[in-house]
FIKOLZA-1660 file (N, C-alpha, C; in steps of 0.1 Angstrom, whole numbers, plus 5000, padded with zeros to 4 digits):
% residues 194
   i   px   py   pz ch aa at
   1 7769 1481 9440  A  X  N
   1 7778 1482 9451  A  X CA
   1 7771 1487 9463  A  X  C
   2 7774 1481 9474  A  X  N
   2 7769 1486 9487  A  X CA
   2 7775 1499 9491  A  X  C
   3 7766 1508 9496  A  X  N
   3 7771 1522 9500  A  X CA
   3 7767 1524 9515  A  X  C
   4 7776 1528 9523  A  X  N
   4 7774 1531 9537  A  X CA
   4 7777 1545 9540  A  X  C
   5 7768 1552 9546  A  X  N
   5 7771 1566 9551  A  X CA
   5 7774 1566 9565  A  X  C
   6 7785 1572 9569  A  X  N
   6 7790 1573 9583  A  X CA
   6 7787 1588 9587  A  X  C
   7 7778 1590 9595  A  X  N
   7 7774 1604 9599  A  X CA
   7 7782 1608 9612  A  X  C
   8 7792 1616 9609  A  X  N
   8 7801 1621 9619  A  X CA
   8 7796 1633 9626  A  X  C
   9 7800 1635 9638  A  X  N
   9 7798 1648 9646  A  X CA
   9 7812 1653 9650  A  X  C
  10 7812 1665 9655  A  X  N
  10 7824 1670 9661  A  X CA
  10 7827 1661 9674  A  X  C
  11 7839 1658 9677  A  X  N
  11 7843 1649 9688  A  X CA
  11 7837 1635 9687  A  X  C
  12 7836 1630 9675  A  X  N
  12 7831 1616 9673  A  X CA
  12 7841 1606 9678  A  X  C
  13 7837 1594 9682  A  X  N
  13 7845 1584 9688  A  X CA
  13 7851 1576 9676  A  X  C
  14 7863 1579 9672  A  X  N
  14 7869 1574 9660  A  X CA
  14 7870 1559 9660  A  X  C
  15 7873 1552 9671  A  X  N
  15 7874 1538 9671  A  X CA
  15 7861 1530 9669  A  X  C
  16 7850 1537 9671  A  X  N
  16 7837 1530 9669  A  X CA
  16 7833 1527 9655  A  X  C
  17 7839 1534 9646  A  X  N
  17 7835 1532 9631  A  X CA
  17 7847 1528 9623  A  X  C
  18 7859 1529 9629  A  X  N
  18 7871 1526 9621  A  X CA
  18 7872 1512 9615  A  X  C
  19 7869 1502 9623  A  X  N
  19 7870 1488 9619  A  X CA
  19 7860 1485 9608  A  X  C
  20 7848 1490 9610  A  X  N
  20 7838 1488 9599  A  X CA
  20 7842 1495 9586  A  X  C
  21 7847 1507 9587  A  X  N
  21 7851 1514 9575  A  X CA
  21 7863 1507 9568  A  X  C
  22 7872 1502 9575  A  X  N
  22 7884 1495 9570  A  X CA
  22 7881 1482 9563  A  X  C
  23 7873 1474 9571  A  X  N
  23 7870 1460 9565  A  X CA
  23 7861 1462 9553  A  X  C
  24 7850 1470 9555  A  X  N
  24 7840 1471 9544  A  X CA
  24 7847 1477 9531  A  X  C
  25 7855 1487 9533  A  X  N
  25 7861 1494 9521  A  X CA
  25 7872 1486 9515  A  X  C
  26 7882 1482 9523  A  X  N
  26 7894 1475 9518  A  X CA
  26 7892 1461 9514  A  X  C
  27 7884 1453 9521  A  X  N
  27 7883 1439 9518  A  X CA
  27 7870 1435 9512  A  X  C
  28 7859 1443 9513  A  X  N
  28 7846 1439 9507  A  X CA
  28 7841 1448 9496  A  X  C
  29 7849 1458 9492  A  X  N
  29 7846 1467 9481  A  X CA
  29 7834 1476 9483  A  X  C
  30 7831 1479 9496  A  X  N
  30 7819 1487 9499  A  X CA
  30 7823 1502 9497  A  X  C
  31 7814 1510 9492  A  X  N
  31 7817 1524 9492  A  X CA
  31 7813 1531 9505  A  X  C
  32 7823 1537 9511  A  X  N
  32 7821 1544 9524  A  X CA
  32 7821 1559 9522  A  X  C
  33 7811 1566 9526  A  X  N
  33 7811 1580 9525  A  X CA
  33 7809 1586 9539  A  X  C
  34 7817 1596 9542  A  X  N
  34 7816 1602 9555  A  X CA
  34 7808 1615 9553  A  X  C
  35 7800 1619 9563  A  X  N
  35 7793 1631 9563  A  X CA
  35 7794 1638 9576  A  X  C
  36 7794 1651 9576  A  X  N
  36 7794 1660 9588  A  X CA
  36 7781 1668 9588  A  X  C
  37 7778 1675 9599  A  X  N
  37 7765 1683 9598  A  X CA
  37 7764 1693 9587  A  X  C
  38 7775 1700 9584  A  X  N
  38 7775 1710 9573  A  X CA
  38 7785 1707 9562  A  X  C
  39 7790 1695 9562  A  X  N
  39 7800 1691 9551  A  X CA
  39 7814 1696 9554  A  X  C
  40 7816 1704 9565  A  X  N
  40 7829 1709 9568  A  X CA
  40 7837 1699 9577  A  X  C
  41 7850 1700 9578  A  X  N
  41 7858 1691 9586  A  X CA
  41 7854 1690 9600  A  X  C
  42 7855 1678 9606  A  X  N
  42 7853 1676 9620  A  X CA
  42 7865 1669 9626  A  X  C
  43 7867 1670 9639  A  X  N
  43 7878 1664 9646  A  X CA
  43 7873 1654 9656  A  X  C
  44 7879 1642 9656  A  X  N
  44 7874 1631 9664  A  X CA
  44 7880 1633 9679  A  X  C
  45 7875 1625 9688  A  X  N
  45 7880 1625 9701  A  X CA
  45 7895 1623 9702  A  X  C
  46 7900 1615 9693  A  X  N
  46 7914 1612 9692  A  X CA
  46 7922 1622 9685  A  X  C
  47 7916 1633 9679  A  X  N
  47 7923 1643 9673  A  X CA
  47 7924 1641 9658  A  X  C
  48 7918 1631 9652  A  X  N
  48 7918 1629 9637  A  X CA
  48 7910 1640 9631  A  X  C
  49 7916 1647 9621  A  X  N
  49 7908 1657 9614  A  X CA
  49 7903 1651 9601  A  X  C
  50 7890 1651 9600  A  X  N
  50 7883 1644 9589  A  X CA
  50 7876 1654 9580  A  X  C
  51 7880 1654 9567  A  X  N
  51 7873 1662 9557  A  X CA
  51 7862 1653 9551  A  X  C
  52 7850 1655 9554  A  X  N
  52 7839 1646 9550  A  X CA
  52 7836 1647 9535  A  X  C
  53 7830 1637 9530  A  X  N
  53 7826 1637 9515  A  X CA
  53 7813 1645 9513  A  X  C
  54 7805 1647 9523  A  X  N
  54 7792 1654 9521  A  X CA
  54 7787 1659 9534  A  X  C
  55 7776 1666 9534  A  X  N
  55 7769 1671 9546  A  X CA
  55 7758 1661 9549  A  X  C
  56 7753 1661 9562  A  X  N
  56 7743 1652 9566  A  X CA
  56 7730 1653 9557  A  X  C
  57 7727 1665 9552  A  X  N
  57 7715 1667 9544  A  X CA
  57 7716 1659 9531  A  X  C
  58 7728 1657 9526  A  X  N
  58 7730 1650 9513  A  X CA
  58 7729 1635 9514  A  X  C
  59 7728 1630 9526  A  X  N
  59 7727 1615 9528  A  X CA
  59 7712 1611 9527  A  X  C
  60 7709 1602 9518  A  X  N
  60 7695 1598 9517  A  X CA
  60 7694 1583 9515  A  X  C
  61 7682 1578 9519  A  X  N
  61 7680 1564 9518  A  X CA
  61 7679 1558 9504  A  X  C
  62 7677 1567 9494  A  X  N
  62 7676 1562 9480  A  X CA
  62 7690 1558 9475  A  X  C
  63 7700 1565 9480  A  X  N
  63 7714 1562 9474  A  X CA
  63 7723 1555 9484  A  X  C
  64 7719 1553 9496  A  X  N
  64 7727 1546 9506  A  X CA
  64 7720 1534 9512  A  X  C
  65 7727 1523 9515  A  X  N
  65 7722 1511 9520  A  X CA
  65 7722 1511 9536  A  X  C
  66 7730 1520 9541  A  X  N
  66 7731 1520 9556  A  X CA
  66 7734 1534 9561  A  X  C
  67 7729 1538 9572  A  X  N
  67 7733 1550 9579  A  X CA
  67 7739 1546 9593  A  X  C
  68 7752 1548 9595  A  X  N
  68 7759 1544 9607  A  X CA
  68 7763 1557 9614  A  X  C
  69 7760 1557 9627  A  X  N
  69 7763 1569 9635  A  X CA
  69 7772 1565 9647  A  X  C
  70 7785 1569 9647  A  X  N
  70 7793 1566 9659  A  X CA
  70 7790 1576 9670  A  X  C
  71 7793 1572 9682  A  X  N
  71 7790 1581 9693  A  X CA
  71 7802 1591 9695  A  X  C
  72 7802 1597 9706  A  X  N
  72 7813 1607 9709  A  X CA
  72 7808 1617 9719  A  X  C
  73 7816 1627 9721  A  X  N
  73 7814 1637 9732  A  X CA
  73 7803 1647 9728  A  X  C
  74 7799 1648 9716  A  X  N
  74 7789 1659 9712  A  X CA
  74 7776 1657 9720  A  X  C
  75 7772 1645 9723  A  X  N
  75 7760 1643 9731  A  X CA
  75 7762 1648 9745  A  X  C
  76 7773 1645 9751  A  X  N
  76 7776 1650 9765  A  X CA
  76 7777 1665 9765  A  X  C
  77 7782 1671 9754  A  X  N
  77 7784 1686 9754  A  X CA
  77 7771 1693 9750  A  X  C
  78 7761 1685 9745  A  X  N
  78 7749 1691 9741  A  X CA
  78 7749 1698 9727  A  X  C
  79 7759 1693 9719  A  X  N
  79 7761 1699 9705  A  X CA
  79 7758 1690 9694  A  X  C
  80 7753 1678 9697  A  X  N
  80 7750 1668 9687  A  X CA
  80 7739 1672 9678  A  X  C
  81 7739 1670 9665  A  X  N
  81 7728 1673 9657  A  X CA
  81 7716 1664 9659  A  X  C
  82 7705 1668 9655  A  X  N
  82 7693 1659 9656  A  X CA
  82 7693 1650 9644  A  X  C
  83 7694 1637 9646  A  X  N
  83 7694 1627 9635  A  X CA
  83 7680 1621 9633  A  X  C
  84 7670 1627 9640  A  X  N
  84 7657 1621 9639  A  X CA
  84 7651 1618 9625  A  X  C
  85 7651 1629 9617  A  X  N
  85 7645 1627 9604  A  X CA
  85 7653 1617 9595  A  X  C
  86 7666 1618 9596  A  X  N
  86 7675 1608 9587  A  X CA
  86 7673 1594 9592  A  X  C
  87 7673 1592 9605  A  X  N
  87 7671 1579 9611  A  X CA
  87 7657 1573 9607  A  X  C
  88 7647 1581 9608  A  X  N
  88 7634 1576 9604  A  X CA
  88 7633 1574 9589  A  X  C
  89 7639 1582 9581  A  X  N
  89 7639 1580 9567  A  X CA
  89 7645 1566 9563  A  X  C
  90 7657 1564 9568  A  X  N
  90 7664 1551 9565  A  X CA
  90 7656 1539 9571  A  X  C
  91 7652 1540 9583  A  X  N
  91 7644 1529 9589  A  X CA
  91 7631 1527 9582  A  X  C
  92 7624 1537 9578  A  X  N
  92 7612 1536 9571  A  X CA
  92 7614 1530 9557  A  X  C
  93 7626 1532 9552  A  X  N
  93 7629 1526 9538  A  X CA
  93 7634 1512 9539  A  X  C
  94 7635 1506 9551  A  X  N
  94 7640 1493 9552  A  X CA
  94 7655 1492 9551  A  X  C
  95 7662 1503 9553  A  X  N
  95 7677 1503 9552  A  X CA
  95 7682 1500 9566  A  X  C
  96 7695 1497 9567  A  X  N
  96 7702 1494 9579  A  X CA
  96 7705 1508 9586  A  X  C
  97 7703 1508 9599  A  X  N
  97 7706 1519 9607  A  X CA
  97 7714 1514 9619  A  X  C
  98 7725 1520 9622  A  X  N
  98 7733 1516 9633  A  X CA
  98 7738 1528 9642  A  X  C
  99 7737 1526 9655  A  X  N
  99 7742 1536 9664  A  X CA
  99 7750 1529 9676  A  X  C
 100 7761 1534 9679  A  X  N
 100 7770 1528 9689  A  X CA
 100 7773 1539 9700  A  X  C
 101 7773 1535 9712  A  X  N
 101 7777 1544 9723  A  X CA
 101 7766 1554 9725  A  X  C
 102 7769 1567 9725  A  X  N
 102 7759 1578 9727  A  X CA
 102 7750 1578 9715  A  X  C
 103 7754 1574 9703  A  X  N
 103 7746 1573 9691  A  X CA
 103 7735 1563 9693  A  X  C
 104 7737 1552 9701  A  X  N
 104 7726 1543 9703  A  X CA
 104 7714 1550 9711  A  X  C
 105 7718 1559 9720  A  X  N
 105 7708 1567 9727  A  X CA
 105 7702 1577 9717  A  X  C
 106 7709 1582 9708  A  X  N
 106 7704 1591 9697  A  X CA
 106 7693 1584 9689  A  X  C
 107 7695 1571 9687  A  X  N
 107 7685 1563 9680  A  X CA
 107 7673 1561 9690  A  X  C
 108 7675 1559 9703  A  X  N
 108 7664 1559 9712  A  X CA
 108 7655 1571 9712  A  X  C
 109 7662 1583 9710  A  X  N
 109 7655 1595 9710  A  X CA
 109 7645 1596 9698  A  X  C
 110 7648 1589 9687  A  X  N
 110 7639 1589 9676  A  X CA
 110 7627 1580 9677  A  X  C
 111 7627 1571 9687  A  X  N
 111 7616 1562 9689  A  X CA
 111 7617 1549 9681  A  X  C
 112 7628 1547 9673  A  X  N
 112 7628 1535 9665  A  X CA
 112 7633 1523 9673  A  X  C
 113 7638 1525 9685  A  X  N
 113 7641 1514 9694  A  X CA
 113 7630 1508 9702  A  X  C
 114 7618 1514 9701  A  X  N
 114 7607 1510 9709  A  X CA
 114 7601 1496 9705  A  X  C
 115 7604 1492 9693  A  X  N
 115 7599 1479 9688  A  X CA
 115 7609 1469 9684  A  X  C
 116 7622 1471 9687  A  X  N
 116 7633 1462 9684  A  X CA
 116 7642 1459 9696  A  X  C
 117 7647 1447 9697  A  X  N
 117 7657 1445 9707  A  X CA
 117 7669 1454 9704  A  X  C
 118 7676 1459 9715  A  X  N
 118 7686 1468 9714  A  X CA
 118 7695 1469 9726  A  X  C
 119 7706 1476 9726  A  X  N
 119 7714 1478 9737  A  X CA
 119 7720 1492 9736  A  X  C
 120 7731 1495 9744  A  X  N
 120 7737 1508 9744  A  X CA
 120 7746 1509 9756  A  X  C
 121 7751 1520 9759  A  X  N
 121 7760 1522 9771  A  X CA
 121 7752 1518 9784  A  X  C
 122 7740 1524 9786  A  X  N
 122 7732 1522 9797  A  X CA
 122 7717 1525 9794  A  X  C
 123 7709 1517 9800  A  X  N
 123 7694 1520 9798  A  X CA
 123 7691 1534 9802  A  X  C
 124 7696 1539 9813  A  X  N
 124 7693 1552 9817  A  X CA
 124 7696 1563 9807  A  X  C
 125 7706 1560 9799  A  X  N
 125 7710 1570 9788  A  X CA
 125 7699 1571 9778  A  X  C
 126 7692 1560 9775  A  X  N
 126 7681 1560 9766  A  X CA
 126 7668 1566 9772  A  X  C
 127 7666 1564 9785  A  X  N
 127 7654 1568 9791  A  X CA
 127 7653 1583 9793  A  X  C
 128 7663 1590 9791  A  X  N
 128 7662 1605 9793  A  X CA
 128 7655 1611 9781  A  X  C
 129 7652 1603 9770  A  X  N
 129 7645 1608 9759  A  X CA
 129 7631 1605 9759  A  X  C
 130 7621 1614 9759  A  X  N
 130 7607 1611 9760  A  X CA
 130 7602 1602 9749  A  X  C
 131 7607 1602 9737  A  X  N
 131 7602 1593 9727  A  X CA
 131 7606 1578 9729  A  X  C
 132 7615 1576 9738  A  X  N
 132 7619 1562 9741  A  X CA
 132 7610 1555 9750  A  X  C
 133 7604 1544 9745  A  X  N
 133 7595 1535 9753  A  X CA
 133 7599 1521 9752  A  X  C
 134 7611 1518 9749  A  X  N
 134 7616 1504 9746  A  X CA
 134 7623 1497 9757  A  X  C
 135 7622 1501 9769  A  X  N
 135 7630 1495 9780  A  X CA
 135 7628 1480 9781  A  X  C
 136 7616 1475 9778  A  X  N
 136 7614 1460 9779  A  X CA
 136 7623 1453 9769  A  X  C
 137 7627 1459 9758  A  X  N
 137 7635 1453 9748  A  X CA
 137 7650 1456 9749  A  X  C
 138 7654 1463 9759  A  X  N
 138 7668 1466 9762  A  X CA
 138 7675 1454 9766  A  X  C
 139 7687 1451 9760  A  X  N
 139 7696 1440 9764  A  X CA
 139 7708 1446 9770  A  X  C
 140 7710 1443 9783  A  X  N
 140 7722 1448 9790  A  X CA
 140 7733 1438 9788  A  X  C
 141 7741 1440 9777  A  X  N
 141 7751 1431 9773  A  X CA
 141 7762 1439 9766  A  X  C
 142 7775 1434 9766  A  X  N
 142 7786 1441 9760  A  X CA
 142 7786 1439 9745  A  X  C
 143 7779 1430 9739  A  X  N
 143 7779 1428 9724  A  X CA
 143 7768 1436 9718  A  X  C
 144 7770 1439 9705  A  X  N
 144 7760 1446 9697  A  X CA
 144 7748 1437 9696  A  X  C
 145 7737 1444 9694  A  X  N
 145 7724 1438 9692  A  X CA
 145 7718 1442 9678  A  X  C
 146 7714 1432 9670  A  X  N
 146 7708 1435 9657  A  X CA
 146 7693 1430 9657  A  X  C
 147 7684 1438 9653  A  X  N
 147 7670 1434 9652  A  X CA
 147 7663 1443 9641  A  X  C
 148 7658 1437 9631  A  X  N
 148 7650 1445 9621  A  X CA
 148 7658 1455 9614  A  X  C
 149 7671 1452 9611  A  X  N
 149 7680 1461 9604  A  X CA
 149 7684 1473 9613  A  X  C
 150 7682 1472 9626  A  X  N
 150 7686 1482 9635  A  X CA
 150 7697 1476 9644  A  X  C
 151 7709 1482 9644  A  X  N
 151 7720 1477 9651  A  X CA
 151 7725 1487 9662  A  X  C
 152 7726 1483 9674  A  X  N
 152 7730 1491 9685  A  X CA
 152 7741 1484 9692  A  X  C
 153 7750 1492 9699  A  X  N
 153 7761 1487 9707  A  X CA
 153 7766 1497 9717  A  X  C
 154 7771 1491 9728  A  X  N
 154 7778 1500 9737  A  X CA
 154 7792 1504 9731  A  X  C
 155 7798 1515 9736  A  X  N
 155 7810 1521 9730  A  X CA
 155 7822 1511 9730  A  X  C
 156 7821 1501 9738  A  X  N
 156 7833 1492 9739  A  X CA
 156 7832 1480 9730  A  X  C
 157 7822 1481 9720  A  X  N
 157 7820 1469 9712  A  X CA
 157 7820 1472 9697  A  X  C
 158 7831 1478 9692  A  X  N
 158 7832 1481 9678  A  X CA
 158 7833 1468 9669  A  X  C
 159 7838 1457 9675  A  X  N
 159 7840 1445 9667  A  X CA
 159 7826 1438 9664  A  X  C
 160 7818 1436 9675  A  X  N
 160 7805 1430 9672  A  X CA
 160 7796 1440 9665  A  X  C
 161 7797 1453 9667  A  X  N
 161 7790 1463 9659  A  X CA
 161 7793 1461 9644  A  X  C
 162 7805 1460 9641  A  X  N
 162 7809 1458 9627  A  X CA
 162 7804 1445 9621  A  X  C
 163 7805 1434 9629  A  X  N
 163 7799 1421 9625  A  X CA
 163 7784 1422 9622  A  X  C
 164 7777 1428 9631  A  X  N
 164 7762 1428 9629  A  X CA
 164 7758 1437 9617  A  X  C
 165 7765 1448 9615  A  X  N
 165 7763 1457 9603  A  X CA
 165 7765 1449 9590  A  X  C
 166 7777 1442 9590  A  X  N
 166 7780 1434 9578  A  X CA
 166 7769 1423 9575  A  X  C
 167 7765 1417 9586  A  X  N
 167 7755 1406 9585  A  X CA
 167 7742 1413 9580  A  X  C
 168 7738 1424 9585  A  X  N
 168 7725 1430 9581  A  X CA
 168 7725 1435 9566  A  X  C
 169 7737 1438 9561  A  X  N
 169 7739 1442 9547  A  X CA
 169 7742 1430 9538  A  X  C
 170 7741 1418 9543  A  X  N
 170 7744 1406 9536  A  X CA
 170 7758 1405 9530  A  X  C
 171 7767 1411 9538  A  X  N
 171 7781 1411 9535  A  X CA
 171 7790 1402 9543  A  X  C
 172 7783 1394 9552  A  X  N
 172 7791 1385 9560  A  X CA
 172 7795 1373 9552  A  X  C
 173 7808 1371 9551  A  X  N
 173 7814 1361 9542  A  X CA
 173 7826 1355 9550  A  X  C
 174 7831 1344 9544  A  X  N
 174 7843 1339 9550  A  X CA
 174 7855 1349 9551  A  X  C
 175 7855 1357 9540  A  X  N
 175 7866 1368 9540  A  X CA
 175 7863 1378 9551  A  X  C
 176 7851 1382 9553  A  X  N
 176 7848 1392 9563  A  X CA
 176 7850 1386 9577  A  X  C
 177 7846 1373 9579  A  X  N
 177 7848 1366 9591  A  X CA
 177 7863 1365 9595  A  X  C
 178 7871 1362 9585  A  X  N
 178 7886 1361 9587  A  X CA
 178 7892 1374 9591  A  X  C
 179 7888 1385 9585  A  X  N
 179 7893 1398 9588  A  X CA
 179 7889 1402 9602  A  X  C
 180 7877 1400 9606  A  X  N
 180 7872 1403 9619  A  X CA
 180 7878 1395 9630  A  X  C
 181 7880 1382 9627  A  X  N
 181 7886 1373 9637  A  X CA
 181 7899 1377 9642  A  X  C
 182 7907 1383 9634  A  X  N
 182 7920 1388 9638  A  X CA
 182 7919 1398 9649  A  X  C
 183 7908 1407 9649  A  X  N
 183 7906 1417 9659  A  X CA
 183 7899 1411 9671  A  X  C
 184 7891 1401 9669  A  X  N
 184 7883 1396 9680  A  X CA
 184 7891 1386 9689  A  X  C
 185 7902 1381 9684  A  X  N
 185 7910 1372 9692  A  X CA
 185 7914 1377 9705  A  X  C
 186 7916 1389 9707  A  X  N
 186 7921 1394 9720  A  X CA
 186 7910 1393 9731  A  X  C
 187 7897 1390 9726  A  X  N
 187 7886 1389 9736  A  X CA
 187 7884 1374 9740  A  X  C
 188 7892 1365 9734  A  X  N
 188 7890 1351 9737  A  X CA
 188 7898 1348 9750  A  X  C
 189 7894 1338 9758  A  X  N
 189 7902 1335 9770  A  X CA
 189 7917 1332 9766  A  X  C
 190 7926 1335 9775  A  X  N
 190 7940 1332 9772  A  X CA
 190 7942 1318 9768  A  X  C
 191 7949 1316 9757  A  X  N
 191 7952 1302 9752  A  X CA
 191 7942 1297 9742  A  X  C
 192 7930 1303 9742  A  X  N
 192 7920 1298 9732  A  X CA
 192 7923 1303 9718  A  X  C
 193 7920 1296 9708  A  X  N
 193 7922 1300 9694  A  X CA
 193 7909 1302 9687  A  X  C
 194 7907 1314 9681  A  X  N
 194 7894 1316 9674  A  X CA
 194 7894 1313 9660  A  X  C
% end
């Protein structure tokens, strides 16, 4: 069974991981485990109080197939945990690593975006981290980017973020495509059918 760890922070952006969690768990049989910095409850930007399954320290590349980090206000507030060691562990083990919104910049801070195509909210958000040297590979686009099992997306792209993660985990199927299509239809031109 595929296992995905969702690394939450206080004030995480709940919409950025919700579609992935719902489709993967309910339709594809994936085990989703949420983690917080210390294993204690966190509250999302939208006010959802989440009691996680475990602490960030208990998430490891031996037992999980993917580490997914939603963005949120903790980076703006300067309270986000350092994901460097976990991100490098998963990436070095050939596992899927995903960051959306501010968490894409958190991936930039680890240096793993220096050699893969990627995106995020803004290039300038990545460039404030000294370890980031990947500007030439930055894609200024609204859709998620996947390269070498690293998935990044701006905060307004939870649909393509979900799609690219499922593809990277070899979970993209007609069932997954059907479930995602219902959410993606609003982005089609008026009158078009997806």
